[in-house]
N, C-alpha and C positions, 0 to 999 in steps of 0.2 A: 405437516414436519411441526409441531410442537418444541418449544424448546427449556431444557430443565431452569430451575432461576439461576444455577451457576450459570450458563448463559448466559444469560440475560444480563444476568452484570459484566460478564465479559463484553459483552456486545455499546454497555452501553460505556466501561472503559478504554473499548478499541474508539469508538465516537467518540468522546473528551480527551481523548490522547491524540485523535485527531486533528480536531478543532485548539488542541494545542500547539499541536507545533505546527498549520496554519497560522494565527495569533504570534507566536511566535516568529516564524519569517515575517510577517508585515511590521510584527514591530522592532526590527529592522534584526531579527538575527538576534532576539536574546536568548540565549546561554540555558537560561532557568527555567523558562517556557520551552523549550527543544528539547529541554533534559525532562521535563516533567508528561509530556506531550510520548516521549520516546515508550514510559518507563510504564505508562499509560495502555498504554500499545499495547508493549510488551505483553505483559499484565495479562491485558483484554484477551488479544489471542489465543494465549494462555489454560484462560477460562472453557473461552469457545472449545477450542478441539481436545484442550487437556492435554497434558503437559507430557504425556509420552507421544502422541501424538506431534506436537509442533519440537522437539528433540528428535524426531523421527525426520522429519520433514526437515527442520535445521542442519540437518548431520548424513544429509544424502550427497551422495558423491557429486554429480550432478553439480549438484547445487553452496556446491564450496564456495571459491571463489563469491557466488551472490553475498555467501550468510559471510565470510569473512571481511567483505567489502563495509555490509552495513550495521553488523557489533564494532567491527571500530574504530565505522563511524558516532557511533553514537557513546562509544569512548573519544572519541575525539572534542562534540558536542559537550563530558562531563569534562572532558582537560579542555573545557573554553577557548575553545577550536573552533565554532559553531557555524564560520561561515566553510569549511572547508568539510569539515564534521557531515554537516546536510551534500554537498557535494560527494563523497562518499558512501554516505548509506542511501541516497537516491537512486547512485548506484547497483549500487543492493540491493533497493529494493526491488525494483526492473527486474535486476536476475531473480533477485527468488520468484516475485509476487508476474513475472512477466509471462507466465503462459494463462492467468487468468485472464487477460488483457480480451482474448474476442469473450467467454463468457459477459461477462463484464459489457463487453460492448453489443452482445444480445441483445439482455437483457432491455438495457436501456434503450432497443429500438422498441422494447415494447411500450412504450410508457405510450400513454397520450399526445400530451404534448414536446419530451423530448424523442421520443421519436421520429418525427415529426420534423423538429429545427437535425437530430443526425444523419435525416436524407434528405436536404439540399442540397444541391446540383457542388456548390462550392463546398462545403463541409464535408458531404457522403467520402468521396476518395481518402481526405486527411484522416476521417474516420478507421475507413479501412485498412489504412499501409497503420493507422497503431497497433489496430485487433491485427492483424495479420489475416484478414480474407483475401483468399485467391479469389481472380476475376476471369472466365475463362474467354476467350478469343472468336466463338463463336455466338 
């Protein structure tokens, strides 16, 4: 699967947005870094999947609570309430993107080093719970 130039830029913007949000949290919830990370993340996501699909993703009926919390958290970060804004934003993020966690965990389990790490006896049940994996009693 080949990416267009706009999608490549979107991946870079999303990566930088995640990096800036991580740095903002590590630097005691620096509102400027968190706001910049939010803007980069959203613009990168829009470039990756396109504006129309982005709108439809955030406007789906079953995702409205997640969308409201995610956008509300971003607005709280913009208004310099960084800690509360990040908590609300994380709640919205989990509601929006929680369906993708099983796919991400399945992908990570196929990677050479990370797959072995995620299959360790004490880590596997935690990862299965996060991913929503079902285990049979048989």
